N, C-alpha and C positions, 0 to 999 in steps of 0.2 A: 452565700458563698458556698461553692462546691465542697463537700466533705466536712462541713461545719454544722454544729448543732447550736441552736439558739437557746440560751439558758434563761435570760430575763431581759427586761427593758428598763433602763434608768434614764429619766428625763428625755424620753424619745430615742434613746441610743440603744440599739440591740447589742447585747453582750453574747458573744458566740465563743465556742471552743472547737478548735479543729480536731479532727479524728486522730491526728498524729500526736496530740497531747497525751493519749493513752500510753505511748511509749515511755513518757516521763514517769507516769504512775507505776508502770511495770518495773522500770529501773529502780525507782524508789523502794518498791516492795522487795526487790531482790537485795538491795543494800541492807534494808532492815532485817531480812531473813538471814543474810550471811554474817551480820554483825552480832547476832545472838546465838547462843548454843542451847541445846536441849529444849525444854518446854518453853523457854523465853522467846522463841522465834516469832510467835504471833504478836508479842508486844513490840518487837522491833519493826515488824511489818506495819502495824497500826500507827506507830509513832512516825515513821518515815512518810507514809502516805498522808497522814494528817498534816505533817510539816509542809509537804509539797502543796497540798490544797490550800493551806492558810497562806503560804508564801505567794502563791499565784492570786489569791484574793488581794494581797497587798499590791501585786502588779496591776490588777484590775483597778484598784483605787488610784494608783499612779496614773494610769491612762485616763481615768475619769477626771483627775485633776486637770490634765491637759484639755480634755473635751469640754468640761463645764465652763472653763474660762473661755475657750474658743466660741462656745455658744453665746457668751456675753457680748462678743464682738461680731455676732451675726454669721458665724461660720457654721455650716451644717456638718454634723458628724454622722457619717454613714453607719459605722458600727465599730465595735471593739472586738478583736478576735485574739484568743489565747492560742499561742503556738508553743512548741517545746522550748524555743529560745526566748520566749517572753510574750509580751502583749503588743498589739499594734492597733492604734486608733486611726481609722481612715476618714479623712476630711475632704470635702469637695474643693477646698482651696485653702491657702494660707491667709492669715489676717492681713489687712491692707497696709498697716503701719508697722514699722520696726518695733516700737514699744509694745504693740499688741502681741506680736510674735514672741517677744521677750517674756512678757507676763504669762502667756499661754504655755511656753516651754518651761519656765521656772516653776509652774504649778505642779509639775510631775515630781521632781526631786523634793520640793517643799512638802508634798503629801507624805513621802517616805520619812522625812525628818519629823513631821508631826506624829506619824505612827510610831517611830522610834521613841519619841518623848513619852507618848502614852504608854507604851510597853515598859519603858524604864520606870515610870511612876508606879505602874502595876507591880513590877518586880520589887520596887522599893517598899511598897506596902506589905508584900508577902514576906520578904526575908530581912528587911531593914537596911539602912544606908551603909553600915560598916561592912556587912557580909556581901552586899551587892558590889561595893567598891573593891573588896578583896578578890571577888570572882572575876570582875572585868579587867582588873590590872594584872592578874596572874594567869598567863597562858596555860600553865599546868592545871591550876584549879578550874579554869574555864573548861578545859578538855574533859576533866573528871566529871564536872557537873553535866556537861552535854552528853557524855557517855552513859549517864544514868537513864536517859530516855524517860524522864519524868515530866510532869506538867511544868515545873520550873525550867527544865532543859528546853522544852518547846518554846517557852516564853523568851528565854535568853537567845535562843537560836533565831527566832523571828526578829528580836531587837537588833542583833548583830547584822543580820542580812538586810534589814531595812537601811541601816547605816551604809552598808556596802553598796546597795542599790543606788542610794542617793549620791555617794561619792563617785561610783563607777560611771553613772550617767552624766556627771559633770565634766568628764574628760572631754576636752574640746575637739571632738572628732565626730563627723557624721557617721551613722544616723543618730548618734546619741545626743542627749539634750544639750550637753556642753557645746557641741558643734553648732547647734541651732542658736544657742545663746550668743556665741561668738559672732555668728552671721548677723543676727538681729542688731547687735551692738555696732558692728561695722556698717550695716545698712543705714544706720542713722547718720553716718558721716560720708559714705560714698555710695555710688549706685548699687542696686541690689545684685545685679549680675557679677560685678567685680567683688562685692562682699562675699558672695557664695563661692567664687573662684578661690579667694584667699583662704576662707574657712575650710574648703575641701582639701586644699593643698596641705594646710596644717594638719588636718585629719589623716591624710595619707602618710605624712611624715611620722606621726604618732603611731600609725598602724604598722609601718616598717620597723620602727623601734620595738613595738610590742611583739611583732612576729619574730624578730631577731633574738630578743630575750627569751621568748618561748622556745625557740629551737635550741638555744644554748643550754637552757635548763631542762629540756625534754618535756615541756608542758604542751601537749598536743592540743588541748582545749583552748588555751590562750592563743596558740598559733592560728586556729580556725577563726577565733574572734578577730584577730588582727587582719586576716585575709578578708573576712566579711566587711570590716570597717573600711579597708582600702577600696574594695569594689563599690561599696555603698557611697563613699565620698566621690568617686569618679562619676557614678550615676547621678548624684545630686548636682554636680557641676554641669553635666550635659543637660539636665532638665532646666537649670537656670539659664543656660545659653539659649535653649529653645524659647523659654519664657520671654527673654529679652528680645529675641528676634521677632516675636509675635506682637510686641507692644505697639499699639496704635493701629492694629489691623482688626478687621471685622470678619465675622463668619462668612458673609456673602463673598468675600474676596478669596476664600479657600474652598468653597463648595464646588462640586462638580454638577454638570447638567444631569437631569433625571435619566435621559436615554430610554431604551425600551423597557416596558413594564412586563412583569411576569404574572401569571395566574396560578393560584395554588394547585389547580388540576393539571397544569402542564407537566410534562415529563422532564426529568433532568436532561435527557437527550435533547429535547427541544430548547431547553434553557442553554445548553452547551452550544447549540448552533447559533443562538443569539450572541452568546459571549464570544464566539469566534470572530464575529463581524463587528462587535461593539465591546472592546476590551475594557470594561469599567471595573472599578474596585467593588462596587455594590449595585444591586438591582432591586428596585422596589417591587414588592409583591402586592397586587391589588385584586380584591374580590368584590365585584359589583360596585365599583367606585369607592370602596372603603379600603384604607391602607391595612393590609394584613401583617406587614412586617417587611423585612429586607433579607436578601440572600447575598452574602458576600461571595466574591469570586473564589476565595479560599474554601468557603463552605461548599460551594458547588463542586470543586475539584475533589474534596474529601468525600462528599456524598456519592459522586460518580464511582469512586474507587470502592466505597463500602456497599452501596445499595444498587449500583448499576443504572444505566440510562433509562430504564422503564419505571423507576420510582418517581413519585410525584413531588413537585416542588414544595407543596404545602407541608410535607413531612419533615422538611429540613430548614424551614424559614426561621429567621430570628424574629421573635415577637417583642422582645424588650428593647425596642429602638427608641433612643432619646429623641426629643423634638427640640429644636433650637430656633431662636429668632435670628433673622439675618444680620441684625446690627449688634449682636452680642460680641463682647471683646474676645478676640481669638486666643489671647494668652491664658484664659481660664478654661478653654475647651478641652485641653489634654486631660484635666482632672475629671471633667464631665464624662469623658469617654472611657474611664477605667472599667466600668461594668458593662458598657455597651460599645463594642468596637465600631459601630456605625451609627450615624444620626441623620435624621431628615431635617431640612430647613423649611420652616412653615411661616408663611406671611399671609395675613388676612384669611386664615383657614385653608390655604392652598399650599401643597408641597411644591416648593420651587427648586429644590436641590437636595443633594445628598453629600455627606462627608464621612470619611473613615479615618482611623488612626494612621493607615498607610498614607493617605493624602497629607496629613499633618507632617509625617516624617519626611516625605518628598519635598514639601514646601520648606521645612526647616533646613534641609540640606541646601536648597537653592539660596535661601536668605542668608545662610552662614557664609556663602561665597559672595553674594551681591545683595546687601541689605536693602538697597533701594529698588528692588525688582517690583515692589508693589507700593503704591502711594499710601502714606499714613496720615491719619487725621482723627 
């Protein structure tokens, strides 16, 4: 993924951190610096940076909880990426059965609960049951303990935040785990598309309430979270609609004919001449009978503006082109095209067609109006 650094691999799952995550560390360092005076500023900086790093380690474990259970159900996990707002596990598809999605989703908050229990036991051993109970039940004493920026402060801070992560994620609103748990429960009783629609509406209602409360209390961060949840719920509903419209269809029913082929040594100007008479979404680039990649129409236009008509096609070709079988289910194709906006359809070793994300969008728009436009089977 662009602007991300791979840290390690766990059970075949790359763990990445996006460059924007540095902003969180800088902000944490600033908070630590401003919270201490005199010679103690370095302690504040070290404490806050250590807290953020350990908290995001808990976030990675949360996402691994989802991912490892997903792997048990045969779902491929592409990677886990840390962003300033949290972690995201990218999967090629959802589990096929509602109970599988339920278990996969529940594994994330369950991981945070287990981490909170482990940290609680550790704190219990260090300071004893009575003192731990006093600290956790007294907001004033808890604030005093956390303000000390000691090892105990770090332990308690991580404990409290794991509880918050578990509870916050259980709010029944997409894209949080609670929304997916609600959807998987409903999907066991009603069709998947309808279950998603109901769960997304519930999420949007919660998002509106959340944003309203945030504006009334002046909590700008909560308002942003509410807006994000509202938009994400809408996106989830649209994806579910597309998924439902594609059920029973195959890749061969959505693919486009190959059309004219390009050579890597052709100029962009020559490619533009072909594009003017054959307005396809993507063109195959072939070198000596071997598929070199694909050139999307959008890529051609961008390359013409940037490099001019004299530049060669081979300098702008997309080489990470997915290969599909013609009888693959169409409802899974959207997820396959996340990292590759175009794909070639291969049968018996021969390329017989090409398909792009744009093709899927156009087909989805048609099927939304007339679902019987293509035969299903």
